[in-house]
Residue frames relative to the residue before (quaternion, step in Angstrom):
aa qw qx qy qz dx dy dz
X 1.0000 0.0000 0.0000 0.0000 0.00 0.00 0.00
X 0.4872 -0.6627 0.4892 0.2899 3.53 -1.24 0.46
X 0.3204 -0.7149 0.5865 0.2056 3.53 -1.08 0.74
X 0.0924 -0.8356 0.5413 0.0156 3.58 -0.26 1.24
X 0.5293 0.6624 -0.3947 0.3540 3.59 1.24 0.15
X 0.5175 0.6320 -0.4341 0.3799 3.60 1.20 -0.12
X 0.3011 -0.7355 0.5747 0.1955 3.55 -1.01 0.76
X 0.6702 -0.4823 0.3662 0.4292 3.55 -1.27 0.27
X 0.6264 0.5422 -0.3426 0.4430 3.60 1.03 -0.72
X 0.6375 0.5265 -0.3257 0.4586 3.61 1.02 -0.79
X 0.7272 0.4483 -0.2417 0.4603 3.55 0.87 -0.97
X 0.6116 0.5913 -0.3669 0.3764 3.60 0.97 -0.75
X 0.6833 0.4684 -0.2992 0.4735 3.61 1.12 -0.49
X 0.6160 0.5469 -0.3472 0.4483 3.61 1.26 -0.23
X 0.4211 -0.6396 0.5666 0.3043 3.54 -1.18 0.56
X 0.2360 -0.7808 0.5672 0.1133 3.57 -0.80 1.02
X 0.0616 -0.7904 0.6094 0.0057 3.53 -0.83 1.04
X 0.0621 0.7500 -0.6555 0.0626 3.54 -0.95 0.97
X 0.1831 0.7918 -0.5676 0.1320 3.58 -0.70 1.05
X 0.2122 -0.7621 0.6052 0.0891 3.50 -1.29 0.55
X 0.1080 -0.7488 0.6511 0.0610 3.56 -1.06 0.85
X 0.0154 -0.8002 0.5994 -0.0141 3.58 -0.95 0.83
X 0.0550 -0.7850 0.6170 -0.0011 3.55 -0.98 0.92
X 0.0348 -0.7835 0.6204 -0.0104 3.56 -0.85 1.02
X 0.0651 -0.7925 0.6063 0.0082 3.56 -0.93 0.96
X 0.0802 -0.7647 0.6386 0.0306 3.54 -1.04 0.87
X 0.0161 -0.8116 0.5828 -0.0364 3.58 -0.66 1.11
X 0.2255 -0.7149 0.6414 0.1635 3.54 -1.14 0.71
X 0.2168 -0.8123 0.5322 0.0998 3.57 -0.44 1.23
X 0.7553 0.0491 -0.0396 0.6524 3.58 1.12 -0.72
X 0.5251 -0.6871 0.3985 0.3055 3.57 -0.57 1.19
X 0.8664 -0.0024 -0.0706 0.4944 3.54 -0.86 1.15
X 0.7012 0.4606 -0.2798 0.4668 3.65 1.18 0.34
X 0.8272 0.0918 0.0119 0.5542 3.59 0.80 -1.02
X 0.0154 -0.8155 0.5741 -0.0711 3.54 -0.65 1.22
X 0.1073 -0.7706 0.6261 0.0512 3.56 -1.11 0.75
X 0.0363 0.7751 -0.6306 0.0162 3.55 -0.99 0.85
X 0.0307 -0.7929 0.6083 -0.0201 3.52 -1.11 0.72
X 0.1002 -0.7741 0.6233 0.0463 3.54 -1.14 0.74
X 0.0172 -0.7819 0.6230 -0.0147 3.52 -0.88 0.99
X 0.0058 -0.8007 0.5989 0.0151 3.56 -1.06 0.66
X 0.1779 -0.7448 0.6384 0.0777 3.49 -1.30 0.62
X 0.0479 -0.7900 0.6111 0.0123 3.56 -0.91 0.94
X 0.1111 -0.7864 0.6071 0.0232 3.54 -1.05 0.88
X 0.0176 0.7726 -0.6340 0.0272 3.56 -1.03 0.87
X 0.3578 -0.7906 0.4594 0.1895 3.60 -0.40 1.23
X 0.6148 0.5682 -0.3603 0.4115 3.64 1.12 -0.44
X 0.5648 0.6141 -0.3948 0.3847 3.59 1.11 -0.54
X 0.3064 -0.6973 0.6035 0.2362 3.54 -1.10 0.64
X 0.7210 0.3588 -0.2904 0.5169 3.59 -1.10 0.50
X 0.8129 -0.1964 0.1684 0.5218 3.56 -0.99 -0.85
X 0.2121 -0.8069 0.5455 0.0797 3.55 -0.57 1.19
X 0.6657 0.4939 -0.2754 0.4868 3.58 1.33 -0.16
X 0.0761 -0.7529 0.6513 0.0558 3.56 -1.17 0.73
X 0.1138 -0.7908 0.6006 0.0331 3.57 -0.95 0.96
X 0.0448 -0.7886 0.6132 -0.0104 3.57 -1.02 0.88
X 0.0064 0.7972 -0.6029 0.0317 3.58 -1.08 0.75
X 0.0076 -0.7713 0.6353 -0.0374 3.56 -0.92 1.05
X 0.0637 -0.7973 0.5993 0.0332 3.59 -1.17 0.55
X 0.0965 -0.7768 0.6214 0.0332 3.54 -1.25 0.56
X 0.0921 -0.7526 0.6495 0.0571 3.57 -1.00 0.89
X 0.0669 -0.7921 0.6064 0.0172 3.58 -0.84 1.00
X 0.0971 -0.7729 0.6265 0.0252 3.54 -0.90 1.02
X 0.2980 -0.7308 0.5861 0.1835 3.56 -0.76 1.03
X 0.2461 -0.8110 0.5195 0.1092 3.56 -0.34 1.32
X 0.7732 -0.0318 0.0550 0.6309 3.54 0.83 -1.02
X 0.7656 -0.3689 0.2548 0.4614 3.53 -1.31 -0.06
X 0.8183 0.2162 -0.0954 0.5239 3.61 0.98 -0.78
X 0.7145 0.3999 -0.2854 0.4981 3.61 1.08 0.46
X 0.1504 -0.7763 0.6108 0.0408 3.52 -1.21 0.76
X 0.2282 -0.7195 0.6381 0.1518 3.52 -1.25 0.60
X 0.1024 -0.8020 0.5883 0.0183 3.58 -0.75 1.11
X 0.0843 -0.7298 0.6746 0.0723 3.52 -1.14 0.74
X 0.0523 -0.8246 0.5623 -0.0340 3.56 -0.41 1.29
X 0.0591 -0.7770 0.6264 0.0183 3.56 -0.97 0.88
X 0.0744 -0.7986 0.5970 0.0138 3.57 -0.82 1.04
X 0.8347 0.1441 -0.1537 0.5088 3.53 -1.21 0.67
X 0.0398 0.8548 -0.5137 0.0612 3.58 0.86 1.00
X 0.6749 0.4690 -0.2941 0.4879 3.60 1.13 -0.54
X 0.3494 -0.7852 0.4452 0.2513 3.56 1.40 0.02
X 0.1115 0.8042 -0.5630 0.1542 3.57 0.89 1.03
X 0.3367 -0.7929 0.4815 0.1615 3.59 -0.65 1.11
X 0.8189 0.0771 0.0111 0.5686 3.59 0.90 -0.94
X 0.1777 -0.7367 0.6405 0.1242 3.50 -1.31 0.48
X 0.1305 -0.7958 0.5899 0.0410 3.57 -0.80 1.05
X 0.0513 -0.7869 0.6149 0.0057 3.53 -1.04 0.82
X 0.0343 -0.7640 0.6441 0.0124 3.55 -1.03 0.85
X 0.0450 -0.7864 0.6161 -0.0031 3.53 -0.84 1.02
X 0.1979 -0.7794 0.5880 0.0873 3.55 -1.00 0.87
X 0.0810 -0.7926 0.6043 0.0042 3.56 -0.69 1.15
X 0.7480 -0.3968 0.2755 0.4551 3.60 -1.28 0.08
X 0.8365 0.1844 -0.0601 0.5124 3.58 0.78 -0.99
X 0.8092 0.1817 -0.1042 0.5490 3.60 1.18 0.04
X 0.2748 -0.7009 0.6237 0.2101 3.52 -1.40 0.14
X 0.1609 -0.7725 0.6053 0.1049 3.54 -1.12 0.64
X 0.1399 -0.7619 0.6306 0.0479 3.56 -0.83 1.11
X 0.0132 0.7949 -0.6059 0.0276 3.59 -0.82 0.96
X 0.0746 -0.7689 0.6338 0.0374 3.54 -1.09 0.76
X 0.0889 -0.7986 0.5952 0.0065 3.55 -0.83 1.05
X 0.2973 -0.7050 0.6127 0.1980 3.57 -1.00 0.83
X 0.2556 -0.7935 0.5391 0.1201 3.56 -0.73 1.08
X 0.5667 -0.5652 0.4689 0.3736 3.53 -1.22 0.49
X 0.5123 -0.6514 0.4515 0.3309 3.61 -1.00 0.69
X 0.7326 -0.3697 0.3255 0.4698 3.54 -1.37 0.08
X 0.0040 0.8053 -0.5916 0.0380 3.58 -0.92 0.90
X 0.1092 -0.7599 0.6382 0.0580 3.53 -1.16 0.74
X 0.0408 -0.8066 0.5891 -0.0270 3.55 -0.84 1.04
X 0.2249 -0.7443 0.6176 0.1187 3.54 -1.04 0.88
X 0.0249 -0.8106 0.5828 -0.0506 3.56 -0.78 1.06
X 0.1520 -0.7545 0.6318 0.0914 3.55 -1.07 0.82
X 0.1034 -0.8220 0.5600 0.0009 3.57 -0.62 1.15
X 0.1018 -0.7717 0.6266 0.0392 3.54 -0.92 0.99
X 0.1872 -0.7788 0.5933 0.0801 3.57 -0.80 1.06
X 0.2268 -0.7812 0.5706 0.1127 3.57 -0.84 1.03
């Protein structure tokens, strides 16, 4: 949860840290046939009360079925993160935002290239 009781005077003396780390991996498991990719990210915001860290993970498996078609299995929000909180500090104000995220999802896709 967000701590909305801090005043601008309380926060102005604190050092504010906001950073993001992102890692993307692309692997070929079977040459020209089976591919795996994954993206993970970590975000940190020092102004947040409670958990200051957010973690996200997505993955994609692509199978080349024929010369001109692919089968994709996509998974988003694998860690099933429910909410995302953001706090921004400006010269004269602070902005608190809370976003409800879509739940973990898996989608199967068949792609034909002409």
